[in-house]
Each structure stands twice: as C-alpha cells, then as structure tokens.
C-alpha positions in Angstrom: 0.0 0.0 0.0 1.2 3.5 -0.8 0.4 6.3 1.7 0.3 9.9 0.4 0.3 13.0 2.6 0.2 16.6 1.2 3.4 18.4 2.1 1.6 21.8 2.3 -1.8 23.4 1.9 -2.6 23.7 -1.8 -3.5 27.2 -3.0 -4.1 26.4 -6.7 -6.0 23.4 -8.2 -3.9 20.3 -8.5 -4.8 18.0 -11.4 -3.7 14.6 -10.3 -4.9 11.9 -12.7 -1.8 10.0 -11.8 -3.1 9.1 -8.4 -4.6 5.9 -9.5 -4.0 2.3 -8.5 -3.6 1.3 -12.2 -0.9 3.9 -12.7 0.9 3.0 -9.4 0.9 -0.7 -10.3 4.4 -2.1 -10.6 6.2 1.1 -9.7 8.4 1.7 -6.7 8.3 4.8 -4.5 11.0 6.6 -6.6 9.0 6.0 -9.8 5.8 7.1 -8.2 7.4 10.3 -7.0 8.3 11.2 -10.6 4.8 10.9 -11.9 3.7 14.2 -13.5 0.8 16.4 -12.4 -0.2 20.0 -12.7 -0.5 22.6 -9.9 -2.3 25.5 -11.5 -0.5 25.9 -14.8 2.8 24.5 -13.7 3.9 20.9 -14.2 5.2 19.3 -11.1 6.2 15.8 -9.9 4.0 13.9 -7.4 6.9 13.8 -4.9 7.1 17.6 -4.9 3.6 17.9 -3.5 3.1 14.7 -1.5 5.1 12.7 1.0 5.1 9.2 -0.3 5.5 6.1 2.0 5.0 2.4 1.6 3.0 0.2 4.0 3.2 -3.6 4.2 -0.6 -3.9 3.9 -2.0 -5.0 0.5 -5.2 -3.0 0.7 -6.2 -0.3 0.1 -3.9 0.3 -2.8 -3.6 4.0 -2.0 -4.3 5.9 1.2 -4.3 9.7 1.3 -4.2 11.4 4.7 -5.0 15.1 4.9 -7.2 17.8 3.4 -6.9 17.7 -0.4 -9.8 19.9 -1.3 -7.9 21.4 -4.2 -6.8 18.1 -5.7 -8.8 17.0 -8.7 -9.3 13.9 -10.8 -8.1 11.3 -8.3 -9.0 7.8 -9.5 -10.0 9.0 -13.0 -10.7 6.0 -15.2 -9.5 3.6 -12.6 -10.2 -0.1 -13.4 -9.1 -1.9 -10.2 -7.7 -1.4 -6.7 -8.8 0.7 -3.8 -8.3 4.3 -2.8 -8.9 5.5 0.8 -9.0 9.3 1.4 -9.0 10.5 5.0 -10.1 14.1 4.5 -12.0 16.3 2.0 -11.2 15.9 -1.7 -11.6 18.0 -4.8 -13.6 17.8 -8.0 -13.9 14.9 -10.5 -13.2 12.1 -8.1 -13.5 8.7 -9.8 -14.6 10.2 -13.1 -15.2 7.5 -15.7 -14.1 4.8 -13.3 -14.8 1.3 -14.5 -13.8 -0.8 -11.4 -12.3 -0.7 -8.0 -13.4 1.2 -4.9 -13.0 4.7 -3.5 -13.8 5.6 0.1 -13.8 9.1 1.4 -13.9 10.0 5.1 -14.8 13.6 4.4 -16.6 15.8 1.9 -16.4 15.6 -1.9 -16.5 18.4 -4.4 -18.4 18.6 -7.7 -18.7 15.9 -10.4 -17.7 13.0 -8.2 -18.3 9.7 -10.1 -19.1 11.6 -13.3 -19.9 9.1 -16.1 -18.7 6.2 -14.1 -19.3 2.7 -15.5 -18.5 0.2 -12.7 -17.0 0.1 -9.3 -18.1 1.9 -6.1 -17.6 5.2 -4.3 -18.5 5.6 -0.6 -18.6 9.1 0.8 -18.8 9.4 4.6 -19.6 13.1 4.4 -21.4 15.4 1.9 -21.2 15.4 -1.9 -21.4 18.7 -3.8 -23.3 19.5 -7.0 -23.3 17.2 -10.1 -22.7 14.0 -8.3 -22.5 11.2 -11.0 -23.5 13.8 -13.6 -21.8 14.6 -16.9 -20.4 18.0 -17.9 -22.8 20.6 -19.2 -23.8 19.8 -22.8 -23.1 16.1 -22.4 -25.6 13.3 -22.0 -23.1 10.7 -20.9 -24.2 10.2 -17.3 -23.5 7.4 -14.8 -23.9 4.0 -16.5 -23.2 1.6 -13.7 -21.6 1.0 -10.3 -22.7 2.2 -6.9 -22.3 5.6 -5.1 -23.2 5.7 -1.4 -23.4 9.1 0.4 -23.8 9.3 4.1 -24.5 13.1 4.0 -26.3 15.5 1.7 -25.9 16.0 -2.0 -25.9 19.1 -4.1 -27.9 20.2 -7.1 -28.2 18.3 -10.4 -27.0 15.0 -9.0 -27.7 11.9 -11.0 -28.3 13.9 -14.1 -28.6 11.8 -17.3 -28.2 8.7 -15.3 -28.2 5.5 -17.5 -27.6 2.8 -14.9 -26.2 2.0 -11.5 -27.3 2.9 -8.0 -27.0 6.1 -5.9 -28.0 6.0 -2.2 -28.3 9.2 -0.3 -28.6 8.9 3.5 -28.4 12.6 4.4 -31.3 14.9 5.3 -31.4 16.9 2.0 -30.7 16.8 -1.7 -30.3 19.7 -4.1 -32.7 20.7 -6.9 -33.1 18.6 -10.1 -32.1 15.3 -8.6 -32.3 12.7 -11.4 -32.6 15.4 -14.2 -33.1 13.7 -17.6 -32.5 10.3 -15.9 -33.0 7.3 -18.3 -32.2 4.3 -16.2 -30.8 3.2 -12.8 -32.0 3.8 -9.3 -31.7 6.7 -6.8 -32.7 6.0 -3.2 -33.1 9.0 -1.0 -33.5 7.7 2.5 -34.7 11.1 3.9 -35.8 14.3 2.1 -35.7 15.4 -1.6 -35.8 19.0 -2.9 -37.7 20.6 -5.8 -37.7 19.6 -9.5 -37.3 16.0 -8.6 -36.9 13.8 -11.7 -37.4 16.7 -14.1 -37.4 15.4 -17.7 -36.7 11.8 -16.7 -37.5 9.2 -19.3 -36.8 6.0 -17.3 -35.3 4.6 -14.1 -36.6 5.0 -10.6 -36.3 7.5 -7.7 -37.3 6.3 -4.3 -37.9 8.9 -1.5 -38.4 7.4 1.9 -38.7 10.9 3.5 -40.5 14.0 2.3 -40.6 15.8 -1.1 -40.8 19.5 -1.4 -43.0 19.2 -4.4 -43.9 16.9 -7.4 -43.8 18.4 -10.8 -47.3 18.6 -12.6 -45.9 16.5 -15.4 -46.0 13.4 -13.2 -49.2 11.4 -12.7 -50.1 9.1 -9.9 -50.3 5.4 -10.9 -50.6 3.2 -7.8 -49.6 2.6 -4.2 -47.0 -0.1 -3.4 -46.2 -1.7 -0.1 -42.4 -1.8 -0.8 -40.0 -1.2 -3.7 -36.8 -3.0 -4.7 -33.7 -0.9 -4.4 -31.2 -3.5 -5.6 -30.7 -7.2 -5.6 -30.2 -7.3 -1.9 -32.4 -4.6 -0.5 -36.0 -3.3 -0.6 -37.4 -0.1 0.9 -40.4 -0.4 3.1 -43.4 1.7 2.2 -46.2 2.2 1.5 -45.2 4.4 -1.4 -47.2 6.5 -3.8 -46.0 5.7 -7.4 -45.8 8.5 -9.9 -45.1 8.1 -13.6 -43.3 10.6 -15.8 -41.9 12.9 -16.9 -45.0 13.0 -19.2 -43.5 16.2 -20.9 -40.8 13.8 -22.2 -43.2 10.9 -22.8 -41.2 9.3 -20.0 -41.8 6.0 -18.3 -39.8 6.7 -15.2 -41.1 6.1 -11.7 -40.9 8.2 -8.5 -41.8 6.3 -5.3 -42.7 8.7 -2.5 -43.4 7.6 1.1 -47.1 7.8 1.8 -46.7 8.1 5.6 -44.2 11.0 5.4 -46.1 13.0 2.7 -49.8 13.4 3.9 -50.0 16.5 1.6 -50.1 14.1 -1.3 -53.3 12.3 -0.1 -55.4 14.4 -2.5 -53.8 12.4 -5.4 -55.6 9.2 -4.2 -58.8 10.3 -5.8 -57.2 9.7 -9.2 -56.4 6.1 -8.5 
C-alpha cells in the first residue's frame, strides 16, 4: 500500500490523474514520485507535492491522509484497486471509473463519479453539485456502479443517469435530482428537494422521507407496499407511485413515502 500525505496546503488546483492504482501498479516509490501532475499551470512531480510512504498492507492500494480539497481527478478512469481518502477531496473524483473502490472519510467536491461505468464510491460526508453527472452539454451520465453518500448531495445530482445505483442517506438533496434520468436507481433515505426527476425518461427514484413538491408533469399510478432498491435490498413503504416525466413521454417512476407525505393524499382520488 502507498500512503500519500500533502506536504503543504494547496492554493491552486492540482490535477492529479496519476493518483490511480492502475498507474501506481508495478512502480516503486521513486518511480511514483516522478509521476507528472499540474499545480495550477505549472507541471510538477508527485513527490514535490506529497510525502510518499510504503506500508506492508495490501489494501487499500492507495491511502491519502489530509485535506486535499484542491486536488482533482483522483482515480480518474480507474479499473481496479482501492483508494482511501481521510479528508476532504476536490472535483472529478472517480470520473469515468470502471472498477475498484474509492472511500472518502470527508466531503467531496463537484462531479464525483461523473460518467462512471462500474466500481463503487463511498462518501462518509457530503457530496457537492453534479454527483455522478456529466459536464454541461453532455448526455453521458452514470452508466453503472454504486455511489453511497452518508450526508447530503448538491444540485443536479444523478443527471442523465443511465444505470447503477445512488444511495443518499443525508437529510437533503439539491434541486433537479435525477434530471433527464434514463435508467438506474436513486434512493433518497430522507428528504428530496424541488424539480425531482425533471425530464426523466426512465429509471426510478425512491424517496423514503419528504418531497418539497412533485412536478405537474407526473401522474399518480398506484400505491406499493415496498420497492426494490437493488438485488439485496428493498425499501419499506407504502409508497405513492408517480409516472413521468410526461412532458418527455417518459416511463420513469418516482416512489414517495405515503406516511411522510400526507400532503399528497389528494392524489388518491385519481387512483
């Protein structure tokens, strides 16, 4: 296992695609220290910014100790191995990853898990805007894998989602969760904000807490006692089931807790 510790507080963004188990594989400490990255617009070597140590343990492949809020693109495209981050981390964490695992004991900045295909990301803190979402103008959202967030998530999370699972355990989500979602599952264990599932064409969003509002382009379909989250877990209801987004001729489903949303009782007359 390789242990990285920042040598100082970073003032400028650090683009560190090289911090990746696939890149470290087969290299000794000296070779890892020579890997290139950018701090702002200046090219540096990894060893100039991080203290690099080796531990006898096999897993995780890479451990990072310290606040690296300005360090971006860690684990980009990773296919295997494990990264453990003890502290806050910057944007684009695990972007386009297709395997392996990333665990963060802290908060994560924007675009974490953007366009990921496989693997898992566990965030034991909050996630900022655009979690698992593509860049503006792109429709290549999350296609597979799992993202678990213990805290809150920001706006536009799960946008253009095409597969996989996002579980949100915190008290709140930002607006436009699941925007233009086409497939996959988002489970909100507590509360969801406005514009939930806007323009969704498929997939499912499960809200076990409260919803601020439901868009008028969704129609109630039924009430279900429980709903499947993944192969190993179901969420206990009962849930109101809403279909939409009808403005997109969508066939997505939003499951909303009946017990926690008595304000939606008026919809029952349409069943």
